[in-house]
N, C-alpha and C positions, 0 to 999 in steps of 0.2 A: 509462376510467381513474378510479380512486377519487379523492375530493376530497383525501385526505391525500397521495396520490402527485402530484397536480397542484400542491399547495402545495410539495412537496419540489422538483419540477422548476422551479417559479417561483423559489424561493429559491436553487436551484443556479445558474440562469441569471444571477440578480442577483450571486451570488458570483463567477462566472466573469467577468462584465463588470467588476466592481470589481477583481478580481485582475489583469486585463489592463490596465485603464485606469491604474492606479497607475504602473507602470514606463513606460508609453507617455507619460503626461503629464510625468513626470520627465525622460524622454529628450528630449522636445520643448523643455522649458524649458532644459535644459542646453545643447543645440545652439543655441538662440536666444541665450543668454548668450555662448556661445563666439564668435559672430559680431560681438559688440560691438567697437568700436574701442578702441585704447589699452589692451589687455589685455597683461600681461606674459607671457613664455613659460611660466613656472611656472603661472600662472593658466590659460593655454590648455591645458597638459598635464593639469591637474587636471580641467578641463571635459571633455576628451576621455576621460579615464579614467572619469569619472562616467557619461558617455554609454555607454561600453562596458559598464560594470557594469549599467546599466539595460537595455541591449539584451540582455544575457545573461539577466537576470531575465525579460524578456518571452519570450525563446526557450524557457526552461524551462517557463513557464506554457503556452505553445502546445503543447509536447511533452506536457504533462500532459493538456490538453484532447484531444489526439489519442489518448492512451492511454485516456481515459475513453470515447471513441467506440468504440475497439476492444473495450473490455470489455463494451460493450452490444450487440455484434454478434449475428447470428443464431446459433441453436443448431447445434452440430456433433455428429456421431455420437460416442457413447462407445465406448471400447474397453478391453481389459485393460491396466492400467498397473501396473508394479512400483513400489509406493509407497516401498519401501526405497531403490531406485535414485534416485527423484525427490527424496526427502529428503536422500540423500547428496550429490546435486548442489547442493541448496539450501545444505547445510552448507559445501561447498567454496566457494560464492559468498560466504557471509556471514562465515565464520571469520576471514579476513584483516581484514575491515572491523571486526569486533568487537574483535579484538586491537589494531588500531591506535588504537581509541577507548578502550582501557583497560577493555573489557567482556569477558564470557565467553559462549561459545556451546557448548552440548553437545548431542549427538545420540546416542540409544540406540535400537537396533532389536532387538526381542525376538522377531520372527517371521522365518522363512525364506521367501523368495519370496512376499512379501505382495502378491498381485495383487488390485487393486480395479478396478471398472468406472467409468471417468470420461473426461472430455475432458482429455487430458494437458496440452495447451497452456494451457487455462483453469485447470486445477487448479494447475499450476506458477505461473501468473501470480497466482492468488489467494493462495497460500501465501507467495509472494515479497513481494507487496504487504503482507500482514498482518505478516510478520516485520519487514519494513523499517519499517512504521508503528510497531511496538513499539520497534524499535531507536532511533528518533528520540527517544523519551522515557525510555529507560532511563538511570539515573544511572551515573556512572563506577564501575567495579568490580562492576556488577550482572551476574547470570547469567541467561541465557535458555536454558531446557532443553526439548528436544523428545524425546518418548519414543513410539515406535511399538509398539503392542501390539494387542490386540483380543479379542473374544469369538468364539463359534462363528459368529455371523452377520455381524459387521462389524469392519472395522479401526478402530482408535482412535488418534488422535494427541493426546497430552497435551502442551500448551504451557504452560510455567510460568515465571513471572518474579516479581521482587519488586515490580513496579509495572505490572501489566496495566491498560490503560485501560478504562473502562466503555463499550465500544462498544455493548453492549446488544442483540445479536440474540436473539430469542426465537422458537423454532419457525419459523425462516426469515424472520421480520419484523425488519428492521434499522432501528433508531431512532438513527442517527448524527447528531450536529450537522452542519449543512450547510456544507461547505467543499470546495474542490477535492481536498484530500488525503484527507479521510475519505470523500468520495463515491467516490473511486477504489477505496478498500478495499471499500466496500459493493458497488459494481457488479461488481468482480472476483469477490467471494465468491458473489454471486447468479448470475453467469454461469458459474460452475464446474459448475453442473448441479443438478437437483432432488434428487439423491441425496446431495449433499455438505452436511453440517451442521457449523456451528461455533458453539458456545454457551459462554457463560460459566458455569463451575461454581458452582452455588448454595452448595455447602458451603465452597468456597475461592475467593474473588474474585480470587486471583492465578493461577488455572488456567483455561485454555480447552481444550475438548474438541472435536476435529474427528473426524467419523465418516463412513465410506463402507462400503457393503456389499462383501463379497468378490466377486470375479469368478466 
């Protein structure tokens, strides 16, 4: 393992420990205070609610760690995947979420039966994680647009928004800041397979281009 990757793993483990220890410590302190004598019923209810909130935070972080482990699993065989159907399902999942948050989501498919060769589960997970990551930081009223087209050799997914984040993948090398959230995005993209590429457009920093060879 390269020194850079070792440093990334060490930083990630430290981030995971910090992310889990925060709600766990808060949960312990809250329950300890709840056991004190002479506390009024409202104070006790507030302590229990705080404990529940921190328990939920801890549960969500544990689910994220499990997802990270799944994203780094062993390779699986690639197969023909209808990219139009996959993106349509992605749109159905995200459209209600975008609308409820006062944001816009658009999908345009310019190819009929766009079959690519990929691991469908991992490719779905990678695109879902990436769109969800962008959604978290889009301002109210912003538009996220996906357009599926391609050349003779490969399919091209053009992902455009008013505030794409500088995740920084270059030729398959990902230089994300180390956190549970961004590491999940990085690992799912890498695990989608060697043929899948997602790069930030040099000419327009609000555009990401995902490419896959046709099946």
